[in-house]
Short mmCIF file of the C-alpha atoms (twelve columns), coordinates in Angstrom:
data_MODEL
# 
_entry.id   MODEL 
# 
loop_
_atom_site.group_PDB 
_atom_site.id 
_atom_site.type_symbol 
_atom_site.label_atom_id 
_atom_site.label_alt_id 
_atom_site.label_comp_id 
_atom_site.label_asym_id 
_atom_site.label_seq_id 
_atom_site.Cartn_x 
_atom_site.Cartn_y 
_atom_site.Cartn_z 
_atom_site.pdbx_PDB_model_num 
ATOM 1   C CA . UNK A 1   -12.968 -8.540  10.451 1 
ATOM 2   C CA . UNK A 2   -12.497 -8.656  6.687  1 
ATOM 3   C CA . UNK A 3   -16.031 -8.838  5.314  1 
ATOM 4   C CA . UNK A 4   -18.175 -5.852  4.454  1 
ATOM 5   C CA . UNK A 5   -21.257 -7.006  6.361  1 
ATOM 6   C CA . UNK A 6   -20.353 -9.447  9.174  1 
ATOM 7   C CA . UNK A 7   -23.949 -10.020 10.314 1 
ATOM 8   C CA . UNK A 8   -25.061 -10.885 6.768  1 
ATOM 9   C CA . UNK A 9   -22.144 -13.308 6.490  1 
ATOM 10  C CA . UNK A 10  -23.000 -14.937 9.827  1 
ATOM 11  C CA . UNK A 11  -26.657 -15.257 8.840  1 
ATOM 12  C CA . UNK A 12  -25.577 -16.998 5.648  1 
ATOM 13  C CA . UNK A 13  -23.354 -19.339 7.666  1 
ATOM 14  C CA . UNK A 14  -26.314 -20.083 9.906  1 
ATOM 15  C CA . UNK A 15  -28.602 -20.717 6.928  1 
ATOM 16  C CA . UNK A 16  -26.134 -23.101 5.282  1 
ATOM 17  C CA . UNK A 17  -25.068 -24.931 8.439  1 
ATOM 18  C CA . UNK A 18  -26.873 -28.158 9.264  1 
ATOM 19  C CA . UNK A 19  -28.872 -28.416 12.486 1 
ATOM 20  C CA . UNK A 20  -26.500 -29.047 15.402 1 
ATOM 21  C CA . UNK A 21  -23.548 -27.671 13.424 1 
ATOM 22  C CA . UNK A 22  -21.009 -25.323 14.968 1 
ATOM 23  C CA . UNK A 23  -19.384 -22.240 13.513 1 
ATOM 24  C CA . UNK A 24  -16.155 -20.725 14.776 1 
ATOM 25  C CA . UNK A 25  -15.326 -17.082 14.111 1 
ATOM 26  C CA . UNK A 26  -12.156 -15.251 15.030 1 
ATOM 27  C CA . UNK A 27  -10.970 -11.682 15.127 1 
ATOM 28  C CA . UNK A 28  -8.097  -9.692  16.444 1 
ATOM 29  C CA . UNK A 29  -9.145  -7.520  19.363 1 
ATOM 30  C CA . UNK A 30  -9.518  -3.803  18.697 1 
ATOM 31  C CA . UNK A 31  -6.049  -2.176  18.665 1 
ATOM 32  C CA . UNK A 32  -4.105  -5.448  18.948 1 
ATOM 33  C CA . UNK A 33  -0.408  -5.476  19.791 1 
ATOM 34  C CA . UNK A 34  0.942   -7.646  16.977 1 
ATOM 35  C CA . UNK A 35  4.414   -7.632  18.513 1 
ATOM 36  C CA . UNK A 36  3.042   -9.744  21.385 1 
ATOM 37  C CA . UNK A 37  1.738   -12.298 18.885 1 
ATOM 38  C CA . UNK A 38  5.119   -12.306 17.132 1 
ATOM 39  C CA . UNK A 39  7.064   -12.809 20.376 1 
ATOM 40  C CA . UNK A 40  4.893   -15.723 21.460 1 
ATOM 41  C CA . UNK A 41  4.939   -17.332 18.022 1 
ATOM 42  C CA . UNK A 42  8.684   -16.874 17.532 1 
ATOM 43  C CA . UNK A 43  9.421   -18.884 20.687 1 
ATOM 44  C CA . UNK A 44  8.427   -22.020 18.758 1 
ATOM 45  C CA . UNK A 45  8.754   -20.992 15.098 1 
ATOM 46  C CA . UNK A 46  11.557  -22.167 12.859 1 
ATOM 47  C CA . UNK A 47  12.758  -21.379 9.353  1 
ATOM 48  C CA . UNK A 48  9.982   -20.321 7.001  1 
ATOM 49  C CA . UNK A 49  7.475   -19.921 9.855  1 
ATOM 50  C CA . UNK A 50  9.693   -17.357 11.539 1 
ATOM 51  C CA . UNK A 51  10.191  -15.503 8.254  1 
ATOM 52  C CA . UNK A 52  6.405   -15.381 7.762  1 
ATOM 53  C CA . UNK A 53  5.953   -14.095 11.309 1 
ATOM 54  C CA . UNK A 54  8.466   -11.328 10.614 1 
ATOM 55  C CA . UNK A 55  6.492   -10.358 7.496  1 
ATOM 56  C CA . UNK A 56  3.340   -10.139 9.605  1 
ATOM 57  C CA . UNK A 57  5.044   -7.919  12.153 1 
ATOM 58  C CA . UNK A 58  6.442   -5.706  9.373  1 
ATOM 59  C CA . UNK A 59  2.912   -5.361  8.006  1 
ATOM 60  C CA . UNK A 60  1.481   -4.402  11.395 1 
ATOM 61  C CA . UNK A 61  1.593   -0.711  10.542 1 
ATOM 62  C CA . UNK A 62  -0.313  -1.377  7.328  1 
ATOM 63  C CA . UNK A 63  -2.907  -3.385  9.224  1 
ATOM 64  C CA . UNK A 64  -3.396  -0.512  11.683 1 
ATOM 65  C CA . UNK A 65  -3.656  1.994   8.811  1 
ATOM 66  C CA . UNK A 66  -6.202  -0.175  6.976  1 
ATOM 67  C CA . UNK A 67  -8.164  -0.573  10.202 1 
ATOM 68  C CA . UNK A 68  -8.279  3.221   10.600 1 
ATOM 69  C CA . UNK A 69  -9.488  3.536   6.978  1 
ATOM 70  C CA . UNK A 70  -12.272 1.027   7.602  1 
ATOM 71  C CA . UNK A 71  -10.873 -1.868  5.530  1 
ATOM 72  C CA . UNK A 72  -10.571 -4.093  8.598  1 
ATOM 73  C CA . UNK A 73  -12.718 -4.051  11.689 1 
ATOM 74  C CA . UNK A 74  -11.594 -5.894  14.781 1 
ATOM 75  C CA . UNK A 75  -14.237 -6.868  17.329 1 
ATOM 76  C CA . UNK A 76  -14.478 -7.363  21.070 1 
ATOM 77  C CA . UNK A 77  -15.834 -10.620 22.487 1 
ATOM 78  C CA . UNK A 78  -19.080 -8.835  23.358 1 
ATOM 79  C CA . UNK A 79  -19.512 -7.551  19.797 1 
ATOM 80  C CA . UNK A 80  -18.805 -10.977 18.311 1 
ATOM 81  C CA . UNK A 81  -21.233 -12.683 20.686 1 
ATOM 82  C CA . UNK A 82  -23.945 -10.127 19.895 1 
ATOM 83  C CA . UNK A 83  -23.490 -10.686 16.129 1 
ATOM 84  C CA . UNK A 84  -23.693 -14.467 16.545 1 
ATOM 85  C CA . UNK A 85  -26.818 -14.222 18.710 1 
ATOM 86  C CA . UNK A 86  -28.419 -11.807 16.223 1 
ATOM 87  C CA . UNK A 87  -27.696 -14.330 13.477 1 
ATOM 88  C CA . UNK A 88  -29.471 -17.135 15.343 1 
ATOM 89  C CA . UNK A 89  -26.572 -19.001 16.963 1 
ATOM 90  C CA . UNK A 90  -26.883 -20.312 20.525 1 
ATOM 91  C CA . UNK A 91  -24.674 -22.080 23.064 1 
ATOM 92  C CA . UNK A 92  -21.904 -19.543 22.545 1 
ATOM 93  C CA . UNK A 93  -18.425 -20.177 23.908 1 
ATOM 94  C CA . UNK A 94  -15.718 -17.512 23.796 1 
ATOM 95  C CA . UNK A 95  -11.968 -17.834 24.125 1 
ATOM 96  C CA . UNK A 96  -8.943  -15.607 24.101 1 
ATOM 97  C CA . UNK A 97  -6.465  -16.404 21.309 1 
ATOM 98  C CA . UNK A 98  -3.205  -15.256 19.737 1 
ATOM 99  C CA . UNK A 99  -1.393  -14.360 22.947 1 
ATOM 100 C CA . UNK A 100 -4.541  -12.598 24.222 1 
ATOM 101 C CA . UNK A 101 -4.581  -10.283 21.186 1 
ATOM 102 C CA . UNK A 102 -7.409  -12.124 19.442 1 
ATOM 103 C CA . UNK A 103 -10.679 -13.834 20.192 1 
ATOM 104 C CA . UNK A 104 -12.517 -16.938 19.064 1 
ATOM 105 C CA . UNK A 105 -16.253 -17.410 19.481 1 
ATOM 106 C CA . UNK A 106 -18.127 -20.626 18.754 1 
ATOM 107 C CA . UNK A 107 -21.862 -20.832 18.178 1 
ATOM 108 C CA . UNK A 108 -24.276 -23.631 17.383 1 
ATOM 109 C CA . UNK A 109 -27.319 -23.935 15.142 1 
ATOM 110 C CA . UNK A 110 -30.226 -25.705 16.806 1 
# 
C-alpha cells in the first residue's frame, strides 16, 4: 500500500526469502472505514494506546486524501493474491483483518 512498485517489492522479497519461507503482506481494503477499526480497537485499548488510536482516526481524512492523490493504494484480496502469484509465491492463504477493514495474505517460496 505504501511502496511505489508493489510487484517489484514482492519479487525482491521472494528472491531474498529462503526456500520454504513465508511472507505476510497486509493492506487496508479499498475505501476502508477507519472508524470501525477505531471502535473495535478502543474496546480493549487503554491509556497511550487509546490516544494513538484517536490520532489514527483523526488522520483518516488525510489517509483518504493521500489515497485519492495516489500516495497510498489499498488492495483487495484478489489483487494481493494476484501480485503474490505473479511474484512466484504459492500456497496462498488470505484473511480478513482490522475489523474486516483490512486484509492479510500469506505466501510461500518453494
